[in-house]
N, CA, C and O of each residue as an XYZ file, in Angstrom:
896
protein
N      -6.905     -8.075     -7.946
C      -6.634     -7.428     -6.691
C      -5.311     -8.043     -6.077
O      -4.724     -9.037     -6.503
N      -4.993     -7.346     -5.113
C      -3.693     -7.549     -4.502
C      -4.164     -7.805     -2.867
O      -4.749     -6.987     -2.158
N      -3.775     -9.040     -2.530
C      -4.282     -9.304     -1.028
C      -3.040     -9.557     -0.118
O      -2.134    -10.261     -0.564
N      -2.946     -9.019      1.140
C      -1.950     -9.295      2.102
C      -2.458     -9.948      3.187
O      -3.496     -9.542      3.711
N      -1.816    -10.995      3.637
C      -2.204    -11.897      4.474
C      -1.601    -11.299      6.080
O      -0.410    -11.083      6.306
N      -2.570    -11.130      6.943
C      -2.026    -10.648      8.279
C      -2.777    -11.623      9.170
O      -3.957    -11.960      9.074
N      -1.704    -12.080     10.215
C      -2.194    -13.150     11.043
C      -2.084    -12.963     12.617
O      -2.455    -13.777     13.463
N      -1.518    -11.765     12.827
C      -1.302    -11.431     14.219
C      -2.055    -10.218     14.774
O      -2.328     -9.238     14.081
N      -2.381    -10.347     16.102
C      -2.738     -9.192     16.743
C      -1.733     -8.607     17.651
O      -0.666     -9.149     17.939
N      -2.194     -7.331     18.132
C      -1.247     -6.682     19.015
C      -0.533     -7.353     20.083
O       0.636     -7.079     20.357
N      -1.259     -8.277     20.723
C      -0.606     -9.217     21.913
C      -0.186    -10.692     21.160
O      -0.204    -11.750     21.789
N       0.168    -10.609     19.823
C       0.657    -11.724     19.114
C      -0.356    -12.982     19.173
O       0.067    -14.120     18.970
N      -1.724    -12.720     19.465
C      -2.699    -13.860     19.400
C      -2.946    -13.996     17.849
O      -2.701    -13.156     16.982
N      -3.470    -15.205     17.712
C      -3.799    -15.496     16.190
C      -5.022    -14.668     15.701
O      -6.100    -14.913     16.242
N      -4.973    -13.797     14.820
C      -6.047    -13.142     14.298
C      -5.988    -13.109     12.786
O      -5.563    -12.078     12.264
N      -6.314    -13.982     12.131
C      -6.294    -14.262     10.591
C      -7.127    -13.345      9.994
O      -8.306    -13.270     10.342
N      -6.567    -12.489      8.958
C      -7.513    -11.896      7.988
C      -6.538    -11.427      6.842
O      -5.314    -11.550      6.807
N      -7.503    -10.780      5.782
C      -6.928    -10.309      4.497
C      -7.142     -8.927      4.584
O      -8.154     -8.402      5.050
N      -6.006     -8.257      4.048
C      -6.125     -6.707      3.609
C      -6.241     -6.774      2.191
O      -5.257     -7.290      1.661
N      -7.236     -6.372      1.337
C      -7.118     -6.545      0.039
C      -7.391     -4.928     -0.813
O      -8.232     -4.075     -0.531
N      -6.515     -4.915     -1.742
C      -6.651     -3.550     -2.536
C      -7.204     -3.890     -3.898
O      -6.618     -4.509     -4.786
N      -8.161     -3.498     -3.918
C      -9.076     -3.833     -5.289
C      -9.297     -2.712     -6.105
O      -9.871     -1.737     -5.619
N      -8.875     -2.707     -7.434
C      -9.102     -1.776     -8.474
C     -10.435     -1.309     -8.742
O     -11.313     -2.167     -8.822
N     -10.727     -0.152     -8.889
C     -12.079      0.402     -9.033
C     -12.580      0.163    -10.744
O     -12.937      1.035    -11.537
N     -12.485     -1.040    -10.927
C     -12.791     -1.382    -12.465
C     -12.660     -2.871    -12.726
O     -12.430     -3.662    -11.811
N     -12.814     -3.247    -14.019
C     -12.519     -4.556    -14.262
C     -12.302     -4.772    -15.693
O     -12.876     -4.014    -16.475
N     -11.486     -5.783    -16.179
C     -10.963     -5.994    -17.477
C     -11.872     -7.226    -18.030
O     -11.714     -8.382    -17.636
N     -12.776     -6.862    -18.924
C     -13.452     -8.194    -19.614
C     -12.963     -8.365    -20.926
O     -13.170     -7.569    -21.841
N     -12.290     -9.445    -21.015
C     -11.397     -9.943    -22.282
C     -10.636     -8.742    -22.795
O      -9.539     -8.605    -22.253
N     -10.946     -7.846    -23.699
C      -9.933     -6.876    -24.137
C     -10.501     -5.468    -23.916
O      -9.967     -4.482    -24.423
N     -11.758     -5.387    -23.031
C     -12.081     -4.127    -22.688
C     -12.215     -3.767    -21.246
O     -12.773     -4.495    -20.425
N     -11.678     -2.616    -20.977
C     -11.520     -2.016    -19.439
C     -13.000     -1.307    -19.237
O     -13.500     -0.480    -20.000
N     -13.577     -1.833    -18.024
C     -14.776     -0.915    -17.549
C     -14.482     -0.487    -16.172
O     -14.195     -1.242    -15.243
N     -14.587      0.882    -16.125
C     -14.237      1.753    -15.103
C     -15.531      2.072    -14.307
O     -16.552      2.443    -14.886
N     -15.462      1.927    -13.051
C     -16.750      2.361    -12.438
C     -16.652      3.743    -11.725
O     -15.571      4.311    -11.573
N     -17.832      4.252    -11.299
C     -17.718      5.711    -10.923
C     -18.154      5.967     -9.663
O     -18.027      7.098     -9.193
N     -18.754      4.891     -8.915
C     -19.229      5.029     -7.638
C     -18.310      4.836     -6.518
O     -18.720      5.075     -5.382
N     -17.096      4.424     -6.712
C     -16.132      4.238     -5.694
C     -15.938      2.657     -5.257
O     -14.881      2.286     -4.747
N     -16.896      1.870     -5.466
C     -16.972      0.456     -5.082
C     -17.212     -0.450     -6.285
O     -18.141     -0.241     -7.064
N     -16.302     -1.522     -6.426
C     -16.369     -2.347     -7.425
C     -17.593     -3.436     -7.125
O     -18.163     -3.933     -8.097
N     -17.961     -3.773     -5.891
C     -18.914     -4.594     -5.300
C     -19.624     -4.032     -4.175
O     -19.013     -3.462     -3.271
N     -21.062     -4.178     -4.181
C     -21.737     -3.619     -3.096
C     -21.255     -4.415     -1.688
O     -21.159     -5.642     -1.702
N     -20.974     -3.677     -0.535
C     -20.439     -4.359      0.488
C     -21.180     -5.299      1.199
O     -20.637     -6.318      1.627
N     -22.551     -5.030      1.398
C     -23.442     -6.259      1.872
C     -23.314     -7.419      1.196
O     -23.006     -8.479      1.740
N     -23.572     -7.263     -0.173
C     -23.481     -8.331     -1.063
C     -22.302     -9.291     -1.091
O     -22.277    -10.521     -1.113
N     -21.284     -8.337     -1.083
C     -19.803     -8.838     -1.184
C     -19.799    -10.023      0.192
O     -19.485    -11.205      0.053
N     -20.141     -9.506      1.254
C     -20.144    -10.314      2.586
C     -20.694    -11.427      2.500
O     -20.105    -12.450      2.850
N     -22.075    -11.433      1.958
C     -22.807    -12.585      1.852
C     -22.332    -13.480      0.687
O     -22.298    -14.701      0.839
N     -22.008    -12.967     -0.333
C     -21.500    -14.138     -1.378
C     -20.172    -14.691     -1.060
O     -20.056    -15.906     -1.214
N     -19.130    -14.017     -0.639
C     -17.862    -14.570      0.039
C     -18.088    -15.489      1.139
O     -17.358    -16.473      1.255
N     -19.073    -15.250      1.995
C     -19.041    -16.308      3.029
C     -19.790    -17.625      2.381
O     -19.500    -18.735      2.829
N     -20.582    -17.514      1.513
C     -21.196    -18.833      0.633
C     -20.083    -19.369     -0.003
O     -19.793    -20.526      0.301
N     -19.359    -18.759     -0.860
C     -18.220    -19.432     -1.646
C     -17.281    -20.319     -0.658
O     -17.084    -21.529     -0.765
N     -16.709    -19.385      0.397
C     -16.017    -19.868      1.287
C     -16.298    -21.125      1.990
O     -15.422    -21.985      2.085
N     -17.513    -21.288      2.508
C     -18.001    -22.322      3.045
C     -18.201    -23.514      2.124
O     -17.933    -24.650      2.514
N     -18.707    -23.245      0.804
C     -18.939    -24.209     -0.226
C     -17.564    -24.822     -0.391
O     -17.529    -26.052     -0.374
N     -16.475    -24.191     -0.542
C     -15.148    -24.633     -0.791
C     -14.705    -25.456      0.101
O     -14.171    -26.510     -0.243
N     -14.872    -25.072      1.538
C     -14.356    -26.088      2.712
C     -15.097    -27.268      2.880
O     -14.516    -28.240      3.362
N     -16.332    -27.356      2.552
C     -17.170    -28.267      2.562
C     -16.662    -29.401      1.368
O     -16.701    -30.615      1.569
N     -16.245    -28.860      0.259
C     -15.642    -29.691     -0.664
C     -14.414    -30.412     -0.218
O     -14.157    -31.584     -0.491
N     -13.574    -29.486      0.598
C     -12.284    -30.243      0.938
C     -12.623    -31.351      2.257
O     -12.027    -32.405      2.480
N     -13.759    -30.760      3.034
C     -13.820    -31.788      3.938
C     -15.260    -31.672      4.568
O     -15.619    -30.664      5.176
N     -16.122    -32.868      4.360
C     -17.427    -32.978      4.523
C     -17.640    -32.958      5.822
O     -18.832    -32.967      6.128
N     -16.711    -32.929      6.881
C     -17.085    -33.010      8.408
C     -17.160    -31.536      8.523
O     -17.697    -31.130      9.554
N     -16.754    -30.692      7.722
C     -16.893    -29.158      8.293
C     -18.424    -28.684      8.225
O     -18.849    -27.636      8.710
N     -18.997    -29.419      7.700
C     -20.622    -28.780      7.514
C     -21.230    -28.904      8.886
O     -22.235    -28.263      9.192
N     -20.496    -29.898      9.882
C     -21.240    -30.044     11.186
C     -20.783    -29.083     12.000
O     -21.277    -29.038     13.127
N     -19.884    -28.233     11.678
C     -19.243    -27.306     12.649
C     -20.115    -25.899     12.533
O     -20.396    -25.402     11.443
N     -20.439    -25.422     13.591
C     -21.302    -24.124     13.564
C     -20.475    -22.889     13.305
O     -19.471    -22.584     13.949
N     -21.115    -22.048     12.066
C     -20.326    -20.920     11.657
C     -21.099    -19.808     11.974
O     -22.318    -19.941     12.084
N     -20.530    -18.665     12.146
C     -21.271    -17.430     12.254
C     -22.397    -17.130     11.145
O     -22.168    -17.275      9.944
N     -23.564    -16.723     11.628
C     -24.540    -16.506     10.257
C     -24.172    -15.119      9.517
O     -24.758    -14.815      8.478
N     -23.297    -14.382     10.020
C     -22.986    -13.021      9.304
C     -21.457    -13.020      9.441
O     -20.909    -13.479     10.443
N     -20.822    -12.526      8.471
C     -19.467    -12.133      8.367
C     -19.009    -10.773      8.186
O     -19.398    -10.225      7.155
N     -18.336    -10.173      8.891
C     -17.938     -8.743      8.701
C     -16.846     -8.692      7.521
O     -15.856     -9.423      7.485
N     -17.130     -7.843      6.684
C     -16.513     -7.440      5.763
C     -16.340     -6.052      5.514
O     -17.371     -5.465      5.186
N     -15.212     -5.321      5.592
C     -15.037     -3.951      5.899
C     -14.713     -3.344      4.401
O     -13.577     -3.616      4.010
N     -15.340     -2.743      3.704
C     -14.920     -2.131      2.484
C     -15.191     -0.482      2.388
O     -16.223      0.146      2.621
N     -14.031     -0.077      2.008
C     -14.181      1.533      1.900
C     -13.436      2.001      0.584
O     -12.380      1.456      0.262
N     -13.985      2.996     -0.159
C     -13.328      3.374     -1.311
C     -12.173      4.399     -0.720
O     -12.269      5.051      0.320
N     -11.196      4.384     -1.524
C      -9.973      5.337     -1.223
C      -9.706      6.137     -2.436
O      -8.895      5.878     -3.325
N     -10.448      7.074     -2.350
C     -10.527      8.126     -3.628
C      -9.298      9.172     -3.402
O      -8.631      9.621     -4.334
N      -9.106      9.478     -2.097
C      -8.225     10.451     -1.868
C      -7.073     10.328     -1.172
O      -6.347     11.302     -0.974
N      -6.814      9.200     -0.761
C      -5.641      8.673      0.189
C      -5.141      7.423     -0.301
O      -4.792      6.610      0.555
N      -5.034      7.098     -1.543
C      -4.593      5.923     -2.103
C      -3.131      5.711     -1.739
O      -2.806      4.604     -1.311
N      -2.234      6.657     -1.868
C      -0.781      6.611     -1.428
C      -0.758      6.134     -0.010
O       0.079      5.285      0.297
N      -1.610      6.603      0.902
C      -1.491      6.406      2.425
C      -1.858      4.739      2.640
O      -1.419      3.966      3.491
N      -2.767      4.513      1.609
C      -3.219      2.973      1.795
C      -2.178      2.076      1.501
O      -1.827      1.200      2.292
N      -1.600      2.283      0.245
C      -0.651      1.425     -0.043
C       0.523      1.471      0.885
O       1.127      0.428      1.139
N       0.897      2.654      1.425
C       2.073      2.674      2.461
C       1.581      1.950      3.794
O       2.421      1.590      4.619
N       0.262      1.743      4.000
C      -0.377      1.060      5.155
C      -0.058     -0.532      4.898
O       0.485     -1.249      5.739
N      -0.459     -0.941      3.673
C      -0.181     -2.286      3.403
C       1.218     -2.762      3.384
O       1.521     -3.826      3.922
N       2.021     -2.063      2.823
C       3.430     -2.171      2.570
C       4.140     -2.422      4.055
O       5.183     -3.070      4.149
N       3.508     -1.879      5.130
C       4.198     -2.341      6.271
C       4.038     -3.875      6.843
O       4.774     -4.366      7.698
N       3.140     -4.410      6.326
C       2.679     -5.776      6.692
C       3.464     -6.689      5.641
O       3.460     -7.896      5.882
N       4.109     -6.262      4.547
C       4.876     -6.998      3.605
C       6.394     -7.081      4.017
O       7.139     -7.963      3.590
N       6.786     -6.087      4.885
C       8.186     -6.136      5.031
C       8.549     -6.393      6.548
O       9.547     -7.067      6.804
N       7.828     -5.915      7.479
C       8.129     -5.941      8.792
C       7.717     -7.418      9.383
O       6.884     -8.138      8.833
N       8.315     -7.709     10.399
C       7.919     -9.119     10.950
C       6.916     -8.851     12.074
O       6.506     -7.713     12.301
N       6.488    -10.037     12.846
C       5.374    -10.034     13.776
C       5.477     -8.774     14.788
O       4.515     -8.094     15.145
N       6.732     -8.603     15.158
C       6.919     -7.712     16.236
C       8.256     -7.065     16.165
O       9.270     -7.759     16.099
N       8.308     -5.697     16.177
C       9.375     -4.827     16.030
C      10.264     -4.738     17.236
O       9.671     -4.972     18.289
N      11.602     -4.444     17.344
C      12.126     -4.596     18.446
C      12.051     -3.438     19.451
O      12.407     -3.568     20.622
N      11.531     -2.208     18.889
C      10.998     -1.326     19.780
C       9.798     -1.475     20.695
O       9.525     -0.665     21.581
N       9.206     -2.405     20.461
C       8.061     -2.835     21.315
C       8.570     -3.638     22.426
O       7.900     -3.539     23.453
N       9.659     -4.462     22.479
C      10.197     -5.087     23.468
C      10.742     -4.382     24.723
O      11.737     -3.659     24.653
N      10.113     -4.590     25.811
C      10.509     -3.940     26.970
C      11.676     -4.655     27.792
O      12.697     -4.044     28.108
N      11.479     -5.825     28.074
C      12.667     -6.483     28.820
C      12.555     -7.976     28.534
O      11.485     -8.427     28.125
N      13.694     -8.824     28.747
C      13.658    -10.128     28.460
C      14.477    -11.012     29.527
O      15.673    -10.760     29.666
N      13.982    -11.868     30.160
C      14.838    -12.645     31.268
C      14.958    -13.941     30.823
O      14.557    -14.303     29.717
N      15.529    -14.710     31.687
C      15.431    -16.320     31.349
C      14.167    -16.907     31.511
O      14.003    -18.063     31.122
N      13.156    -16.214     32.083
C      11.821    -16.876     32.399
C      10.815    -16.013     31.543
O       9.829    -16.489     30.981
N      11.153    -14.800     31.516
C       9.710    -13.969     30.936
C      10.297    -13.089     29.950
O      11.482    -12.781     29.822
N       9.119    -12.666     29.154
C       9.493    -11.689     27.915
C       8.377    -10.613     28.235
O       7.227    -10.979     28.476
N       8.705     -9.402     28.232
C       7.655     -8.109     28.329
C       7.661     -7.355     26.836
O       8.599     -7.242     26.047
N       6.397     -6.917     26.735
C       6.585     -6.097     25.522
C       5.252     -5.146     25.549
O       4.278     -5.298     26.287
N       5.407     -4.345     24.771
C       4.180     -3.045     24.518
C       3.197     -3.470     23.624
O       3.475     -3.981     22.540
N       1.885     -3.255     24.087
C       0.895     -3.579     23.001
C      -0.228     -2.578     23.212
O      -0.384     -1.910     24.234
N      -1.097     -2.548     21.976
C      -2.180     -1.506     22.216
C      -3.373     -2.210     22.400
O      -3.568     -3.184     21.672
N      -4.311     -1.863     23.339
C      -5.291     -2.772     23.759
C      -6.626     -2.000     23.053
O      -7.160     -1.068     23.654
N      -7.058     -2.392     21.916
C      -8.293     -1.883     21.116
C      -9.343     -1.965     21.943
O     -10.166     -1.052     21.878
N      -9.544     -2.990     22.838
C     -10.881     -3.183     23.690
C     -11.065     -2.067     24.703
O     -12.184     -1.693     25.056
N      -9.805     -1.490     25.211
C      -9.841     -0.544     26.156
C      -9.276      0.806     25.742
O      -8.198      1.224     26.165
N     -10.099      1.501     24.851
C     -10.004      2.796     24.131
C      -8.326      3.019     23.778
O      -7.573      3.913     24.166
N      -8.067      1.884     22.918
C      -6.700      1.862     22.476
C      -5.301      2.283     23.253
O      -4.234      2.711     22.815
N      -5.714      2.010     24.468
C      -4.537      2.200     25.539
C      -3.240      1.594     25.189
O      -3.221      0.510     24.607
N      -2.260      2.153     25.471
C      -0.913      1.342     25.459
C      -0.757      0.517     26.760
O      -1.029      1.089     27.816
N      -0.396     -0.618     26.785
C       0.071     -1.454     27.840
C       1.239     -2.378     27.653
O       1.772     -2.572     26.560
N       1.588     -2.909     28.725
C       2.770     -4.030     28.775
C       2.217     -5.462     29.309
O       1.662     -5.736     30.373
N       2.528     -6.205     28.302
C       2.119     -7.615     28.611
C       3.466     -8.712     28.834
O       4.377     -8.769     28.008
N       3.434     -9.425     29.884
C       4.635    -10.138     30.232
C       4.045    -11.660     29.963
O       2.969    -12.027     30.434
N       4.817    -12.423     29.217
C       4.488    -13.651     29.029
C       5.644    -14.586     29.491
O       6.665    -13.945     29.743
N       5.765    -16.022     29.680
C       6.690    -16.799     29.817
C       7.300    -16.928     28.471
O       6.713    -16.698     27.414
N       8.630    -17.347     28.614
C       9.359    -17.375     27.432
C       8.772    -18.374     26.478
O       8.705    -18.114     25.277
N       8.320    -19.574     27.006
C       7.779    -20.635     26.269
C       6.331    -20.098     25.567
O       5.990    -20.451     24.438
N       5.707    -19.381     26.240
C       4.341    -18.949     25.594
C       4.561    -17.875     24.788
O       3.826    -17.787     23.804
N       5.641    -16.776     25.007
C       6.166    -15.866     23.948
C       6.359    -16.737     22.473
O       5.727    -16.555     21.433
N       7.328    -17.637     22.707
C       7.698    -18.248     21.577
C       6.562    -18.947     20.562
O       6.570    -18.965     19.331
N       5.573    -19.521     21.500
C       4.473    -20.253     20.947
C       3.666    -19.177     20.193
O       3.327    -19.418     19.034
N       3.374    -18.146     20.704
C       2.667    -17.026     19.975
C       3.327    -16.626     18.724
O       2.743    -16.465     17.653
N       4.765    -16.458     18.966
C       5.207    -15.830     17.765
C       5.635    -16.900     16.617
O       5.749    -16.474     15.468
N       5.847    -18.102     16.852
C       6.069    -19.032     15.878
C       4.687    -19.568     15.097
O       4.773    -20.149     14.015
N       3.556    -19.343     15.675
C       2.384    -19.454     14.970
C       2.080    -18.787     13.913
O       1.277    -19.246     13.101
N       2.711    -17.515     13.739
C       2.720    -16.647     12.661
C       3.836    -16.950     11.582
O       3.882    -16.208     10.600
N       4.706    -17.952     11.694
C       5.662    -18.243     10.563
C       4.865    -19.076      9.764
O       4.338    -20.105     10.185
N       4.750    -18.568      8.396
C       3.989    -19.125      7.494
C       4.534    -20.660      6.968
O       5.749    -20.861      6.976
N       3.811    -21.496      6.612
C       4.476    -22.703      5.927
C       5.185    -22.568      4.767
O       4.918    -21.586      4.075
N       6.134    -23.427      4.346
C       7.130    -23.175      3.277
C       6.140    -23.353      1.785
O       5.391    -24.290      1.508
N       6.381    -22.345      1.125
C       5.593    -22.081     -0.101
C       4.353    -21.379      0.151
O       3.715    -21.141     -0.875
N       3.867    -21.006      1.174
C       2.790    -20.151      1.373
C       3.087    -18.801      1.401
O       3.926    -18.407      2.211
N       2.509    -17.985      0.610
C       2.844    -16.782      0.110
C       2.032    -15.626      0.783
O       0.824    -15.534      0.563
N       2.617    -14.831      1.521
C       1.825    -13.677      2.183
C       1.282    -12.709      1.487
O       0.364    -12.061      1.992
N       1.820    -12.380     -0.019
C       1.374    -11.683     -0.699
C       0.749    -12.391     -2.029
O       1.418    -13.252     -2.601
N      -0.501    -12.031     -2.503
C      -0.932    -12.655     -3.896
C      -1.498    -11.529     -4.610
O      -2.087    -10.588     -4.078
N      -1.288    -11.680     -5.821
C      -1.676    -10.810     -6.909
C      -2.622    -11.606     -7.987
O      -2.104    -12.535     -8.607
N      -4.122    -11.238     -8.252
C      -4.806    -11.735     -8.852
C      -5.456    -10.991     -9.947
O      -5.413     -9.761     -9.907
N      -6.114    -11.648    -11.018
C      -6.601    -10.925    -12.051
C      -5.481    -10.418    -13.009
O      -4.441    -11.046    -13.204
N      -5.766     -9.312    -13.545
C      -4.963     -8.702    -14.495
C      -3.625     -7.993    -13.759
O      -2.804     -7.344    -14.406
N      -3.529     -8.220    -12.280
C      -2.395     -7.922    -11.743
C      -1.492     -9.151    -11.415
O      -0.465     -9.076    -10.739
N      -1.905    -10.093    -11.874
C      -1.168    -11.543    -11.694
C       0.139    -11.529    -12.418
O       0.230    -11.058    -13.552
N       1.174    -12.052    -11.756
C       2.625    -11.949    -12.531
C       2.658    -12.322    -13.953
O       3.352    -11.695    -14.753
N       1.769    -13.543    -14.367
C       1.859    -13.932    -15.659
C       1.379    -13.242    -16.722
O       1.684    -13.451    -17.896
N       0.419    -12.190    -16.202
C      -0.029    -11.341    -17.456
C       0.104    -10.073    -17.179
O      -0.068     -9.361    -18.168
N       0.395     -9.402    -16.006
C       0.350     -8.002    -15.516
C       0.945     -7.059    -16.338
O       0.384     -5.982    -16.538
N       2.052     -7.342    -16.857
C       2.523     -6.345    -17.928
C       1.801     -6.089    -19.234
O       1.664     -4.963    -19.713
N       1.346     -7.210    -19.782
C       0.474     -7.077    -20.911
C      -0.714     -6.582    -20.892
O      -1.175     -5.895    -21.803
N      -1.479     -6.979    -19.555
C      -2.827     -6.422    -19.404
C      -2.916     -4.891    -18.979
O      -3.807     -4.109    -19.310
N      -1.843     -4.630    -18.204
C      -1.848     -3.089    -17.571
C      -1.430     -2.165    -18.936
O      -1.755     -0.978    -18.911
N      -0.874     -2.573    -19.860
C      -0.534     -1.927    -21.029
C      -1.936     -1.872    -21.876
O      -2.233     -0.830    -22.462
N      -2.732     -2.941    -21.922
C      -3.939     -2.618    -22.478
C      -5.068     -1.898    -21.922
O      -5.999     -1.416    -22.567
N      -4.863     -1.861    -20.383
C      -5.916     -1.054    -19.895
C      -5.503      0.442    -19.763
O      -6.369      1.311    -19.655
N      -4.340      0.699    -19.773
C      -3.833      1.975    -19.906
C      -4.276      2.772    -21.235
O      -4.744      3.909    -21.288
N      -3.980      1.789    -22.405
C      -4.478      2.419    -23.822
C      -5.932      2.473    -24.083
O      -6.388      2.815    -25.174
N      -6.733      2.094    -22.957
C      -8.166      2.260    -23.012
C      -8.759      3.184    -22.174
O      -9.975      3.375    -22.161
N      -7.795      3.892    -21.323
C      -8.167      4.682    -20.243
C      -9.253      5.811    -20.777
O      -8.970      6.626    -21.654
N     -10.394      5.745    -20.189
C     -11.380      7.131    -20.446
C     -10.955      8.353    -20.103
O      -9.890      8.541    -19.514
N     -11.761      9.271    -20.448
C     -11.329     10.706    -20.245
C     -11.305     10.857    -18.634
O     -10.547     11.639    -18.059
N     -12.199     10.038    -17.998
C     -12.130     10.324    -16.370
C     -10.771      9.828    -15.768
O     -10.246     10.434    -14.834
N     -10.288      8.852    -16.258
C      -8.948      8.342    -15.724
C      -7.725      8.667    -16.301
O      -6.667      8.192    -15.886
N      -7.809      9.542    -17.346
C      -6.566      9.893    -17.951
C      -5.810     11.016    -17.047
O      -6.368     11.707    -16.194
N      -4.594     11.058    -17.359
C      -3.789     12.256    -16.825
C      -3.901     13.183    -17.658
O      -3.781     12.929    -18.856
N      -4.171     14.547    -17.184
C      -4.489     15.706    -18.054
C      -3.362     16.534    -18.160
O      -2.754     16.867    -17.143
N      -3.026     16.892    -19.241
C      -1.999     17.814    -19.374
C      -2.132     19.256    -19.597
O      -2.750     19.704    -20.563
N      -1.581     19.963    -18.747
C      -1.597     21.385    -18.629
C      -0.886     22.035    -19.966
O      -0.254     21.326    -20.749
N      -1.032     23.299    -20.130
C      -0.275     23.866    -21.249
C       1.088     24.198    -20.645
O       1.511     25.350    -20.736
N       1.738     23.325    -20.081
C       3.246     23.592    -19.690
C       4.151     22.150    -20.160
O       3.645     21.228    -20.800
N       5.279     22.179    -19.792
C       6.078     21.043    -20.092
C       5.802     19.767    -18.955
O       6.080     18.574    -19.077
N       5.250     20.377    -17.983
C       5.102     19.265    -17.126
C       3.777     18.730    -17.252
O       2.915     19.410    -17.808
N       3.451     17.306    -16.687
C       2.194     16.601    -16.670
C       1.946     16.543    -15.211
O       2.731     16.285    -14.298
N       0.549     16.871    -15.185
C      -0.123     17.048    -13.705
C      -1.493     16.243    -13.790
O      -2.327     16.256    -14.695
N      -1.487     15.522    -12.560
C      -2.787     14.621    -12.402
C      -3.797     15.297    -11.543
O      -3.658     15.365    -10.322
N      -4.676     15.729    -12.096
C      -5.954     16.550    -11.524
C      -6.845     15.477    -10.602
O      -7.303     14.445    -11.091
N      -7.018     15.830     -9.302
C      -7.695     14.961     -8.366
C      -8.985     14.804     -8.907
O      -9.417     15.814     -9.463
N      -9.793     13.719     -8.898
C     -11.305     13.723     -9.143
C     -11.922     12.448     -8.406
O     -11.205     11.503     -8.080
N     -13.217     12.476     -8.178
C     -13.759     11.339     -7.320
C     -15.103     11.736     -7.544
O     -15.493     12.842     -7.918
N     -15.962     10.438     -7.204
C     -17.391     10.520     -7.727
C     -18.234     11.358     -6.892
O     -17.944     11.357     -5.695
N     -19.152     12.028     -7.241
C     -20.033     12.900     -6.489
C     -20.865     12.405     -5.546
O     -21.842     11.730     -5.873
N     -20.589     12.669     -4.333
C     -21.300     11.757     -3.063
C     -22.674     12.173     -3.015
O     -23.427     11.613     -2.218
N     -23.176     13.260     -3.913
C     -24.575     13.484     -3.788
C     -25.670     12.765     -4.923
O     -26.756     12.236     -4.689
N     -24.994     12.943     -6.174
C     -25.991     12.130     -7.176
C     -25.469     10.869     -7.638
O     -25.980     10.286     -8.594
N     -24.257     10.319     -6.867
C     -23.426      9.151     -7.152
C     -23.322      8.635     -8.647
O     -23.183      7.468     -9.013
N     -23.413      9.683     -9.361
C     -23.073      9.468    -10.895
C     -22.018     10.459    -11.455
O     -21.240     10.123    -12.348
N     -22.022     11.510    -10.977
C     -21.132     12.652    -11.793
C     -19.879     12.506    -11.186
O     -19.734     11.800    -10.188
N     -18.920     13.148    -11.741
C     -17.378     13.213    -11.303
C     -17.046     14.592    -10.919
O     -17.271     15.555    -11.652
N     -16.515     14.670     -9.775
C     -16.105     16.023     -9.162
C     -14.801     16.196     -9.602
O     -14.074     15.214     -9.450
N     -14.286     17.237    -10.133
C     -12.740     17.542    -10.391
C     -12.280     18.728     -9.625
O     -13.052     19.663     -9.414
N     -11.102     18.728     -9.217
C     -10.406     19.696     -8.430
C     -10.014     20.958     -9.528
O      -9.064     20.852    -10.303
N     -10.744     21.960     -9.480
C     -10.281     23.131    -10.325
C      -9.204     24.074     -9.544
O      -8.166     24.470    -10.072
N      -9.557     24.342     -8.362
C      -8.575     25.352     -7.774
C      -9.224     25.495     -6.174
O     -10.259     24.994     -5.735
N      -8.252     26.339     -5.503
C      -8.552     26.534     -4.127
C      -8.473     27.949     -4.066
O      -7.513     28.605     -4.471
N      -9.709     28.494     -3.449
C      -9.903     29.820     -3.166
C      -9.655     30.140     -1.748
O     -10.025     29.337     -0.892
N      -9.067     31.232     -1.420
C      -9.017     31.643      0.008
C     -10.027     32.869      0.220
O     -10.151     33.821     -0.551
N     -10.639     32.685      1.268
C     -11.815     33.514      1.824
C     -11.324     34.351      2.670
O     -10.483     33.851      3.417
N     -11.588     35.657      2.855
C     -11.207     36.585      3.887
C     -12.308     37.199      4.508
O     -13.267     37.569      3.831
N     -12.273     37.333      5.627
C     -13.419     38.029      6.410
C     -13.345     39.383      6.286
O     -12.288     39.980      6.491
N     -14.568     40.050      5.907
C     -14.606     41.637      5.771
C     -15.474     41.893      6.805
O     -16.207     41.034      7.296
N     -15.415     43.185      7.199
C     -16.455     43.906      7.970
C     -16.836     45.155      7.193
O     -16.042     45.826      6.534
N     -18.168     45.403      7.340
C     -18.730     46.348      6.571
C     -19.311     47.477      7.720
O     -20.090     46.981      8.535
N     -19.074     48.679      7.853
C     -19.493     49.654      8.503
C     -20.554     50.187      8.005
O     -20.426     50.531      6.830
N     -21.747     50.414      8.570
C     -22.944     51.198      8.211
C     -23.172     52.387      9.119
O     -23.365     52.214     10.322
N     -23.157     53.465      8.628
C     -23.448     54.681      9.480
C     -24.764     54.987      9.237
O     -25.160     55.007      8.072
N     -25.637     55.271     10.309
C     -27.065     55.714     10.136
C     -27.032     57.322      9.991
O     -26.355     57.996     10.767
N     -27.620     57.765      9.200
C     -27.679     59.381      9.146
C     -29.170     59.755      9.250
O     -30.054     59.065      8.742
N     -29.411     60.970      9.989
C     -30.658     61.391     10.184
C     -31.019     62.591      9.201
O     -32.135     63.108      9.242
């Protein structure tokens, strides 16, 4: 997978979470296994197992952590991106390049205060303006500067830098007929969209064409 660390909220508060892009398949030694249902892992199971492994790792690092109360349930949001993968990649890319706050959000700055625009998700996504003292603004801003050597973007598995080129070539050579790029009888190569059937959860739907439907009116005359 590829993970992107996001640490801030709209008001520059600390809101640490990960955005993860997970391929719909897995590489087992030298064999590629592609899934057909849109999810690599069941969402509820992923939430439970991730919480268990995360707490176990923290307990190994610090035994005193076991005394700290933790939520009984963790929120893990997972969604298959079968038809909007390019939009999703563009969404994640914004967090890899831009900083904590763009200049367009700044409203005013004085020797004592800084005002900036933010979106209040708790209040129907309304756009508002927040004014903070210079010290508080700098405190909130600097808490999102990562320590030296800490990476915001990490690649795991067959996407890791050490093996990505070799393993991606191996996966592409084993692509099934479901994931192949289909060639039309032209010089161009066209990718035909396909996605799992939402009814049977097993079959594959392929886009063949789009038909235009025209409304017609039939007049029937009654004769005696």
